[in-house]
C-alpha positions as CSV (number, residue, x, y, z in Angstrom):
1,M,0.0,0.0,0.0
2,L,1.2,3.5,-0.9
3,T,1.4,5.6,2.2
4,H,3.4,8.6,1.2
5,L,4.0,10.4,-2.2
6,Q,6.5,13.2,-2.8
7,I,6.8,15.0,-6.1
8,R,9.4,17.7,-6.9
9,D,9.9,19.7,-10.1
10,F,7.7,17.3,-12.1
11,A,5.9,18.8,-15.2
12,I,4.5,22.0,-13.8
13,I,4.6,21.0,-10.2
14,D,7.2,22.7,-7.9
15,A,6.7,20.5,-4.9
16,V,3.9,18.3,-3.4
17,E,3.9,15.9,-0.5
18,L,0.9,13.7,0.2
19,E,-0.1,11.1,2.8
20,L,-2.3,8.4,1.4
21,R,-4.4,5.8,3.2
22,P,-6.3,2.6,2.5
23,G,-9.7,2.7,0.8
24,L,-11.0,4.6,-2.2
25,T,-9.5,8.1,-2.7
26,V,-10.9,10.3,-5.5
27,L,-9.3,13.3,-7.1
28,T,-11.6,15.9,-8.5
29,G,-11.3,19.4,-9.9
30,E,-11.9,21.5,-12.9
31,T,-10.6,20.4,-16.3
32,G,-6.9,21.3,-16.6
33,A,-6.4,21.7,-12.8
34,G,-3.7,18.9,-12.9
35,K,-5.6,15.9,-11.5
36,S,-3.8,13.5,-13.8
37,I,-0.3,14.7,-12.7
38,L,-0.5,12.3,-9.7
39,V,-1.2,9.5,-12.2
40,D,1.7,10.5,-14.4
41,A,3.9,10.7,-11.4
42,L,2.9,7.2,-10.3
43,Q,3.6,5.9,-13.9
44,L,7.1,7.4,-13.6
45,L,7.5,5.8,-10.2
46,A,6.5,2.4,-11.6
47,G,9.3,2.5,-14.2
48,G,7.5,4.3,-17.1
49,R,9.5,5.9,-19.8
50,A,10.6,9.5,-19.2
51,G,12.7,12.1,-20.8
52,S,13.8,15.7,-20.1
53,E,10.2,16.9,-20.9
54,V,9.0,15.8,-17.5
55,V,11.4,18.2,-15.7
56,R,9.9,21.5,-14.7
57,H,11.3,24.4,-16.7
58,G,14.3,25.9,-15.0
59,A,14.9,22.9,-12.7
60,E,17.9,20.6,-12.8
61,R,15.9,17.4,-12.3
62,A,12.4,15.9,-11.5
63,E,12.0,13.6,-8.6
64,V,9.2,11.3,-7.5
65,S,9.4,9.1,-4.4
66,G,6.8,6.8,-2.8
67,T,6.8,4.9,0.4
68,F,5.0,1.5,0.4
69,D,3.8,-0.3,3.5
70,L,5.0,-3.9,3.2
71,A,2.5,-5.3,5.7
72,R,-0.1,-5.6,2.9
73,A,2.2,-6.0,0.0
74,P,1.6,-8.7,-2.7
75,R,3.2,-12.1,-1.7
76,E,5.7,-12.0,-4.6
77,L,7.3,-8.7,-3.5
78,R,9.4,-9.9,-0.6
79,P,10.9,-12.9,-2.5
80,W,11.6,-10.5,-5.3
81,L,13.4,-8.0,-3.0
82,E,15.5,-10.8,-1.5
83,E,16.4,-12.0,-5.0
84,Q,17.6,-8.5,-5.9
85,S,19.4,-8.1,-2.5
86,V,17.3,-5.1,-1.5
87,S,16.9,-4.8,2.3
88,A,13.4,-4.0,3.4
89,A,11.8,-4.4,6.9
90,S,8.4,-2.8,7.2
91,E,8.4,-0.4,4.2
92,L,9.9,0.1,0.8
93,V,10.9,3.6,-0.5
94,V,10.8,3.8,-4.3
95,R,12.5,6.8,-5.9
96,R,12.9,8.0,-9.5
97,V,15.0,10.9,-10.6
98,V,15.1,12.3,-14.1
99,G,17.7,14.9,-15.0
100,A,17.2,17.9,-17.3
101,D,19.5,16.0,-19.8
102,G,17.0,13.1,-19.9
103,R,19.1,10.7,-17.9
104,S,17.1,8.7,-15.4
105,R,18.1,7.0,-12.1
106,A,16.2,4.7,-9.8
107,Y,16.5,3.7,-6.2
108,L,14.9,1.1,-3.9
109,N,15.4,1.9,-0.2
110,G,18.3,4.1,-1.2
111,Q,20.0,1.4,-3.2
112,S,20.6,2.4,-6.8
113,V,19.0,-0.1,-9.3
114,P,18.5,-0.2,-13.1
115,V,15.2,1.2,-14.3
116,Q,14.3,-2.2,-15.5
117,L,14.3,-3.5,-11.9
118,L,12.2,-0.4,-10.9
119,R,9.8,-1.4,-13.6
120,E,9.6,-5.0,-12.2
121,A,8.9,-3.6,-8.7
122,G,6.3,-1.2,-10.2
123,N,4.5,-4.0,-11.8
124,I,4.2,-5.7,-8.4
125,L,3.3,-2.6,-6.4
126,I,1.1,-0.4,-8.7
127,D,-1.5,-1.2,-11.3
128,I,-2.6,1.7,-13.4
129,H,-5.8,1.6,-15.5
130,G,-7.1,4.2,-17.8
131,Q,-8.5,4.8,-21.2
132,H,-5.0,4.6,-22.7
133,E,-3.2,2.8,-19.8
134,F,-4.8,-0.6,-19.8
135,Q,-1.6,-2.2,-18.6
136,S,-1.6,-5.5,-16.8
137,L,-4.8,-7.1,-18.1
138,T,-3.5,-7.3,-21.7
139,R,-0.5,-9.3,-20.6
140,A,-0.8,-13.1,-20.6
141,P,1.2,-13.6,-17.4
142,A,-1.0,-11.1,-15.6
143,Q,-4.1,-12.9,-16.9
144,R,-2.8,-16.2,-15.7
145,S,-1.9,-14.7,-12.3
146,L,-5.4,-13.2,-11.9
147,L,-7.1,-16.5,-12.7
148,D,-4.8,-18.4,-10.3
149,G,-5.4,-15.8,-7.6
150,Y,-9.2,-15.9,-8.1
151,A,-9.1,-19.7,-7.7
152,T,-6.6,-19.6,-4.8
153,L,-4.2,-21.9,-6.8
154,T,-1.0,-20.4,-5.5
155,N,0.2,-23.5,-3.7
156,L,-0.5,-25.8,-6.6
157,V,1.2,-23.4,-9.0
158,S,4.2,-23.4,-6.7
159,Q,4.3,-27.2,-6.7
160,V,4.2,-27.3,-10.5
161,G,7.0,-24.8,-10.6
162,I,9.1,-27.0,-8.3
163,S,8.4,-30.0,-10.4
164,H,9.4,-28.1,-13.5
165,R,12.7,-27.1,-11.9
166,V,13.5,-30.7,-11.0
167,W,12.6,-31.9,-14.5
168,L,14.7,-29.1,-16.1
169,E,17.8,-29.9,-13.9
170,L,17.5,-33.6,-14.8
171,L,17.1,-32.7,-18.5
172,N,20.2,-30.6,-18.6
173,R,22.2,-33.3,-16.9
174,T,20.9,-35.9,-19.3
175,L,21.7,-33.8,-22.3
176,T,25.2,-33.2,-21.1
177,L,25.8,-36.9,-20.5
178,E,24.2,-37.8,-23.9
179,G,26.6,-35.3,-25.6
180,K,29.5,-37.0,-23.9
181,A,28.2,-40.4,-24.9
182,R,28.0,-39.5,-28.6
183,D,31.7,-38.8,-28.7
184,R,32.4,-41.5,-26.1
185,D,34.7,-43.8,-28.1
186,A,36.9,-41.1,-29.6
187,K,37.0,-39.3,-26.2
188,L,37.8,-42.5,-24.3
189,E,40.8,-43.2,-26.6
190,L,42.1,-39.7,-26.2
191,L,41.6,-39.7,-22.4
192,R,43.3,-43.0,-22.0
193,Y,46.3,-41.9,-24.0
194,Q,46.6,-38.7,-22.1
195,A,46.2,-40.4,-18.7
196,Q,48.7,-43.0,-19.7
197,E,51.2,-40.3,-20.8
198,L,50.8,-38.4,-17.5
199,T,51.0,-41.6,-15.5
200,A,54.1,-42.7,-17.3
201,L,55.8,-39.4,-16.6
202,G,54.8,-39.8,-12.9
203,V,55.3,-36.3,-11.7
204,K,55.1,-36.3,-7.9
205,P,54.0,-33.4,-5.8
206,G,57.0,-31.2,-4.9
207,E,59.2,-32.9,-7.5
208,I,59.5,-29.9,-9.8
209,E,60.7,-27.6,-7.0
210,T,63.3,-30.2,-6.0
211,L,64.5,-30.7,-9.6
212,G,64.7,-26.9,-10.0
213,D,66.9,-26.5,-7.0
214,E,69.1,-29.4,-8.1
215,H,69.5,-28.1,-11.6
216,A,70.5,-24.7,-10.3
217,R,73.1,-26.3,-8.0
218,L,74.6,-28.6,-10.8
219,A,74.7,-25.8,-13.3
220,N,76.8,-23.7,-10.9
221,R,78.8,-26.4,-9.1
222,G,82.2,-25.0,-10.2
223,K,81.4,-21.6,-8.7
224,L,80.0,-23.2,-5.6
225,A,83.0,-25.5,-5.2
226,D,85.5,-22.6,-5.5
227,G,83.5,-20.4,-3.1
228,S,83.0,-23.1,-0.5
229,Q,86.8,-24.0,-0.6
230,A,87.7,-20.3,-0.2
231,A,85.4,-20.0,2.8
232,L,86.8,-23.2,4.3
233,G,90.3,-21.8,4.0
234,E,89.3,-18.6,5.7
235,L,87.6,-20.4,8.5
236,Y,90.0,-23.3,9.2
237,E,92.6,-24.5,6.7
238,N,94.8,-21.5,6.4
239,E,97.1,-22.2,9.4
240,S,98.3,-18.7,10.0
241,S,95.3,-16.6,8.9
242,S,92.2,-18.7,9.5
243,A,89.5,-17.7,11.9
244,H,90.1,-20.9,13.9
245,A,93.8,-20.1,14.3
246,G,93.0,-16.5,15.3
247,I,90.5,-17.7,18.0
248,A,93.1,-20.2,19.3
249,R,95.8,-17.4,19.7
250,A,93.3,-15.2,21.4
251,L,92.4,-17.9,23.9
252,A,96.1,-18.5,24.7
253,I,96.6,-14.8,25.5
254,L,93.5,-14.4,27.6
255,R,94.1,-17.6,29.6
256,G,97.4,-16.1,30.7
257,L,95.8,-12.8,31.6
258,A,92.7,-14.3,33.4
259,S,94.8,-15.0,36.5
260,L,95.6,-11.3,36.7
261,D,91.9,-10.0,36.2
262,V,89.0,-12.3,36.8
263,K,86.8,-10.1,34.5
264,L,88.6,-11.5,31.5
265,A,87.6,-15.1,32.5
266,A,84.0,-14.3,31.4
267,V,85.2,-13.9,27.8
268,L,86.9,-17.4,27.6
269,P,83.7,-19.5,27.3
270,M,82.5,-17.3,24.5
271,L,85.7,-17.8,22.5
272,E,85.7,-21.5,23.2
273,E,82.1,-21.7,21.9
274,A,83.2,-19.7,18.8
275,S,86.1,-22.1,18.2
276,I,83.6,-25.1,18.3
277,Q,81.2,-23.3,15.9
278,V,84.0,-22.6,13.4
279,R,85.1,-26.2,13.4
280,E,81.5,-27.4,12.9
281,A,81.1,-24.9,10.0
282,A,84.3,-26.2,8.5
283,R,83.1,-29.8,8.6
284,E,79.8,-28.8,7.0
285,L,81.6,-27.1,4.2
286,E,83.8,-30.2,3.6
287,R,80.7,-32.4,3.4
288,Y,79.0,-29.9,1.0
289,R,82.1,-30.0,-1.3
290,E,81.9,-33.7,-1.4
291,T,78.3,-33.5,-2.7
292,L,79.4,-31.4,-5.6
293,D,81.7,-34.2,-6.8
294,V,79.0,-36.0,-8.6
295,D,78.7,-37.7,-12.0
296,A,78.5,-35.1,-14.7
297,S,75.7,-37.1,-16.4
298,R,73.4,-36.2,-13.5
299,Q,73.0,-32.7,-14.8
300,D,71.9,-34.0,-18.2
301,E,69.5,-36.3,-16.5
302,V,67.9,-33.5,-14.5
303,E,67.7,-31.3,-17.6
304,R,66.0,-34.0,-19.6
305,R,63.5,-34.6,-16.8
306,L,62.6,-30.9,-16.5
307,S,62.3,-30.6,-20.3
308,A,59.9,-33.6,-20.5
309,I,57.7,-32.1,-17.7
310,E,57.6,-28.6,-19.4
311,E,56.7,-30.2,-22.8
312,L,53.9,-32.2,-21.3
313,A,52.6,-29.2,-19.4
314,R,52.5,-27.1,-22.7
315,K,50.6,-30.0,-24.4
316,H,47.9,-29.9,-21.7
317,R,47.9,-26.1,-21.4
318,V,48.8,-26.1,-17.7
319,T,51.8,-25.0,-15.7
320,P,54.3,-27.7,-14.8
321,F,53.2,-27.4,-11.1
322,E,49.6,-28.2,-12.2
323,L,50.5,-31.6,-13.8
324,P,49.8,-33.7,-10.7
325,G,46.3,-32.1,-10.5
326,R,45.7,-32.6,-14.2
327,T,46.5,-36.3,-13.8
328,Q,43.8,-36.6,-11.2
329,E,41.3,-34.7,-13.3
330,L,41.8,-37.0,-16.3
331,A,41.5,-40.0,-14.1
332,T,38.1,-38.8,-12.7
333,E,36.9,-37.8,-16.2
334,L,37.9,-41.2,-17.6
335,E,36.1,-43.0,-14.8
336,S,33.0,-40.9,-15.3
337,L,33.0,-41.6,-19.1
338,E,33.6,-45.3,-18.7
339,R,30.4,-45.5,-16.5
340,A,28.4,-43.1,-18.7
341,D,26.1,-45.7,-20.1
342,L,25.0,-46.8,-16.6
343,D,24.6,-43.2,-15.4
344,L,22.7,-42.2,-18.5
345,A,20.2,-45.1,-18.1
346,V,19.6,-44.0,-14.4
347,L,19.2,-40.4,-15.4
348,R,16.7,-41.2,-18.2
349,R,14.6,-43.2,-15.7
350,E,14.7,-40.3,-13.2
351,L,13.9,-37.8,-16.0
352,A,10.8,-39.8,-17.1
353,A,9.6,-40.0,-13.5
354,A,10.1,-36.3,-13.1
355,L,8.2,-35.6,-16.3
356,A,5.3,-37.8,-15.2
357,T,5.1,-36.1,-11.9
358,Y,5.1,-32.7,-13.6
359,R,2.4,-33.6,-16.1
360,E,0.2,-35.1,-13.3
361,Q,0.4,-31.9,-11.3
362,A,0.0,-29.7,-14.4
363,L,-3.1,-31.6,-15.5
364,Q,-4.5,-31.1,-12.0
365,L,-3.8,-27.4,-12.2
366,S,-5.3,-27.2,-15.6
367,G,-8.5,-28.8,-14.5
368,K,-8.9,-26.4,-11.6
369,R,-8.1,-23.4,-13.9
370,M,-10.8,-24.5,-16.4
371,A,-13.4,-24.7,-13.6
372,A,-12.2,-21.3,-12.2
373,A,-12.3,-19.7,-15.7
374,R,-16.0,-20.6,-16.1
375,A,-16.8,-19.1,-12.7
376,L,-14.7,-16.0,-13.3
377,A,-16.4,-15.5,-16.7
378,R,-19.9,-15.7,-15.1
379,D,-18.9,-13.3,-12.4
380,I,-17.3,-10.7,-14.7
381,S,-20.0,-11.0,-17.3
382,A,-22.6,-10.3,-14.6
383,R,-20.7,-7.2,-13.4
384,M,-20.4,-5.9,-17.0
385,Q,-24.2,-5.7,-17.2
386,T,-24.3,-3.3,-14.4
387,L,-21.3,-1.2,-15.7
388,G,-23.0,0.1,-18.8
389,M,-21.9,-2.9,-21.0
390,T,-25.4,-4.5,-21.3
391,G,-25.2,-7.7,-23.4
392,G,-21.4,-7.9,-23.0
393,R,-19.8,-11.2,-22.4
394,F,-16.4,-12.1,-20.8
395,E,-14.5,-15.3,-21.4
396,A,-11.4,-16.8,-19.8
397,D,-10.0,-19.2,-22.4
398,V,-7.8,-22.0,-21.0
399,T,-6.1,-24.0,-23.7
400,Q,-4.1,-27.1,-22.8
401,D,-1.0,-28.1,-24.8
402,G,0.0,-31.4,-23.4
403,N,2.6,-32.0,-26.0
404,A,4.5,-28.8,-25.4
405,E,7.7,-28.8,-23.3
406,P,7.0,-28.3,-19.6
407,A,6.8,-24.6,-18.5
408,Q,7.1,-23.2,-15.0
409,H,3.5,-22.1,-14.9
410,G,2.0,-25.3,-16.3
411,I,0.7,-26.5,-19.7
412,D,-2.0,-23.9,-20.2
413,Q,-2.3,-20.9,-22.4
414,I,-4.7,-18.4,-20.8
415,E,-6.4,-15.6,-22.7
416,F,-9.1,-13.2,-21.6
417,R,-11.6,-12.4,-24.3
418,V,-14.5,-10.0,-24.3
419,S,-17.5,-9.0,-26.3
420,A,-18.6,-5.5,-25.3
421,N,-21.8,-5.6,-27.3
422,P,-24.5,-8.2,-28.1
423,G,-23.9,-10.2,-31.3
424,Q,-20.2,-9.5,-31.5
425,P,-17.8,-12.4,-31.1
426,P,-15.4,-12.3,-28.1
427,R,-12.0,-10.8,-28.9
428,A,-8.7,-10.6,-27.1
429,L,-8.6,-7.7,-24.5
430,A,-5.8,-6.0,-26.4
431,K,-8.0,-5.6,-29.4
432,V,-11.0,-4.0,-27.7
433,A,-11.3,-0.5,-29.1
434,S,-13.2,1.6,-26.5
435,G,-11.0,3.0,-23.8
436,G,-14.0,3.5,-21.5
437,E,-15.0,-0.1,-22.0
438,L,-11.5,-1.2,-21.2
439,S,-11.5,0.8,-18.0
440,R,-14.8,-0.5,-16.8
441,L,-13.9,-4.1,-17.8
442,S,-10.7,-3.7,-15.8
443,L,-12.7,-2.5,-12.9
444,A,-15.0,-5.6,-13.1
445,V,-12.0,-8.0,-13.3
446,Q,-10.2,-6.3,-10.4
447,V,-13.2,-6.3,-8.2
448,S,-13.8,-10.0,-9.0
449,C,-10.2,-11.0,-8.4
450,A,-9.1,-8.6,-5.7
451,Q,-7.3,-10.2,-2.8
452,E,-6.6,-9.0,0.7
453,E,-3.0,-8.0,-0.2
454,S,-3.9,-5.8,-3.2
455,R,-1.7,-3.6,-5.3
456,C,-2.2,0.1,-5.2
457,M,-4.7,0.4,-8.1
458,V,-5.1,3.6,-10.0
459,F,-8.0,4.4,-12.3
460,D,-7.7,7.5,-14.5
461,E,-11.2,8.7,-15.5
462,V,-12.6,5.2,-15.4
463,D,-16.1,6.7,-15.6
464,S,-15.6,8.1,-19.1
465,G,-18.7,7.9,-21.3
466,I,-21.1,6.9,-18.5
467,G,-23.5,8.6,-16.2
468,G,-26.6,8.2,-14.1
469,A,-27.2,4.9,-12.4
470,V,-24.2,3.2,-14.2
471,A,-21.9,5.9,-12.7
472,E,-23.2,5.1,-9.2
473,I,-22.6,1.4,-9.8
474,V,-19.1,2.1,-10.9
475,G,-18.6,4.1,-7.8
476,R,-19.9,1.3,-5.6
477,E,-17.6,-1.2,-7.3
478,L,-14.6,1.1,-6.8
479,R,-15.6,1.6,-3.1
480,A,-15.9,-2.2,-2.7
481,L,-12.4,-2.6,-4.3
482,G,-11.0,0.1,-2.0
483,A,-12.4,-1.6,1.1
484,R,-10.0,-4.5,0.4
485,G,-7.0,-2.5,-0.5
486,Q,-6.1,0.9,-1.9
487,V,-7.7,2.6,-4.9
488,L,-6.9,6.1,-6.4
489,C,-9.4,7.4,-8.9
490,V,-9.5,10.5,-11.1
491,T,-13.2,11.3,-11.8
492,H,-15.5,14.0,-13.1
493,L,-18.7,12.3,-11.8
494,P,-20.3,13.2,-8.5
495,Q,-21.9,9.8,-8.3
496,V,-18.4,8.2,-8.1
497,A,-16.9,11.0,-5.9
498,S,-19.7,10.7,-3.3
499,L,-18.8,7.1,-2.6
500,A,-15.1,7.7,-1.9
501,H,-13.5,7.0,1.5
502,H,-11.3,10.1,1.0
503,H,-11.7,13.0,-1.3
504,L,-8.9,15.2,-2.7
505,R,-9.5,18.4,-4.7
506,V,-7.0,19.9,-7.1
507,T,-7.4,23.6,-7.7
508,K,-5.2,25.7,-10.0
509,L,-4.9,29.5,-9.4
510,T,-3.0,32.0,-11.4
511,D,-2.3,35.8,-11.3
512,G,-1.0,35.9,-14.8
513,R,2.6,35.6,-13.8
514,T,2.7,32.5,-11.6
515,T,0.4,29.6,-11.1
516,R,-0.4,28.1,-7.7
517,T,-2.1,24.8,-7.3
518,T,-3.6,23.6,-4.1
519,L,-4.2,20.0,-3.3
520,S,-6.4,19.5,-0.3
521,E,-8.3,16.7,1.5
522,L,-11.9,17.9,1.9
523,T,-13.8,18.2,5.1
524,A,-17.5,17.2,5.3
525,A,-18.7,20.7,4.4
526,E,-16.2,21.1,1.6
527,R,-17.2,17.8,0.1
528,I,-20.8,19.0,-0.2
529,E,-19.6,22.2,-2.0
530,E,-17.4,20.2,-4.3
531,L,-20.1,17.7,-5.2
532,A,-22.5,20.6,-5.7
533,R,-20.1,22.2,-8.1
534,M,-19.8,18.9,-10.0
535,L,-23.6,18.6,-10.1
536,G,-24.5,22.2,-10.9
537,G,-21.7,23.8,-12.9
538,I,-20.6,27.4,-12.5
539,E,-23.4,28.6,-10.2
540,I,-23.9,26.4,-7.1
541,T,-27.5,26.4,-6.0
542,S,-29.1,25.4,-2.8
543,K,-30.8,22.5,-4.7
544,A,-27.3,21.3,-5.8
545,R,-26.1,21.4,-2.2
546,A,-29.1,19.5,-1.0
547,H,-28.6,16.9,-3.7
548,A,-24.9,16.6,-2.8
549,K,-25.8,16.1,0.8
550,D,-28.3,13.4,-0.1
551,M,-25.8,11.6,-2.2
552,L,-23.3,11.5,0.7
553,A,-26.0,10.4,3.1
554,A,-27.0,7.6,0.7
555,A,-23.4,6.5,0.6
556,G,-23.4,6.2,4.4
557,Q,-21.0,9.0,5.0
558,D,-23.3,11.8,6.3
559,G,-21.3,14.3,4.4
560,G,-18.1,13.1,6.1
561,N,-14.9,12.0,4.6
562,G,-14.4,8.3,5.4
563,G,-17.4,6.2,6.3
564,E,-16.2,2.7,5.7
565,A,-12.5,3.7,5.2
566,P,-10.2,1.1,6.7
567,E,-8.7,3.8,9.0
568,Q,-9.4,7.4,9.8
569,V,-6.6,10.0,9.9
570,T,-7.1,13.8,9.9
571,A,-5.1,15.2,7.0
572,D,-4.0,18.8,6.7
573,T,-4.3,20.7,3.4
574,V,-1.3,20.2,1.2
575,R,-0.5,23.2,-0.9
576,V,1.7,23.0,-4.0
577,R,3.4,25.9,-5.6
578,V,3.4,25.4,-9.4
579,R,5.1,27.5,-12.1
580,P,3.5,27.8,-15.5
581,K,5.1,26.1,-18.5
582,R,6.7,28.5,-20.9
């Protein structure tokens, strides 16, 4: 439900902020006062197309934002928000900004989203109906959704969707395995050759690093031998100048002096330890030099091994370090392909069982849809007779296609058809010519199919081309629809306005230089005056006022502004400063 609407620099509007409530809210006013601006703003909020022309002259951007209460939101909204990773607790703020350069931006709870996602959210939250805005009812998915909602088939539709996903997953796995099976022999031969080649090479984890270190050592063994021999000489073998000889001479001197000063005795253990460390280092260098005296053929052997590994790695398009993993991958793929026939047979049996389950549930759904379609057709056809479409007939055509591939929504093609006049064959809704008939038919369908968690429904001059008793019936249908949700209606008929739960009046004033429009929720006395204006024209007579009061009393409102409204809240007048277009 839409609870708050804010519009800035949109068309000729400077700024407007409006609190909205459940029930039927009508907007009235003189022709050209700007009643349809709210409808246009909601269309923009619902993801409608927009360019720079919607931006008020002299402004940088137009901005429309709406706050929706999620407590009575359609069921599909929360899963959709979770799918889009949009956080929402108790309300959703939808915002649309259009710049003077025509660029558009969209936000859901402050999170920037593509306009396409805003359009998807708008299709869930808002349903706009008018002579030229017959949106949802002309779309096949919306017709199917309305029929399923009318028959309370949501759970069964969900079961069919789950069965479809199970079948689709098994089908994809089967097709993948069948594709492998077609090339099985050639693929098996190639895989066996590749696996044998890798197994024969037998690269072990860590072997490449070890070979690399050994190759570097062998390639530089001359330099390493010379360096280690020089270091050994400096440490130990040069009798007169080695580190070991120097430490020995230092020890001899200090042992003689330690008897003269005990402080020097503390140095002796450190020098003795250093002498031991130098001897150990010398022994390690001697052992290292011995390892360098290897067969020269070992270097060739290491180089051949590394070359073979690099060549096989290039062949398999992996790095040498990835060869052990590649060996395991080929072994797994080979094993899978060798048992493909067995797996394929099992998958085909599972696929056939999944398809049988799907078709059983889809046929059950189809039967319930056909029964519901007949009931819906009778219900809407009866409503059409009271809405100025005497002799009109509505049909909900449910066609099964049992041979078609399973679809998420079942095996049915659903099409709403209507004959607006006696003797005419029913035609698809999109081909119905009269805008007024479309609006009233939309009203009949929405009243018949309305659920407790209804979208915000907007009717723009739904009463076009009707009057008298039919207009009152239209008003009562709108009121009944509003009692279960939220309805906004732009109307010129007092019969419709008198039945509203809430009444807004749009008035445009100008002094020749600037234009000021006021948008106000009417009090009891003001409603009488507005209805009298709508009844009587320029001069409001006492008879017109009396008639207006009688109409409100007949509607059960006693001239008040609410009656059966789901909630009563006192609203202050909202004034909008508007600058004229140039």
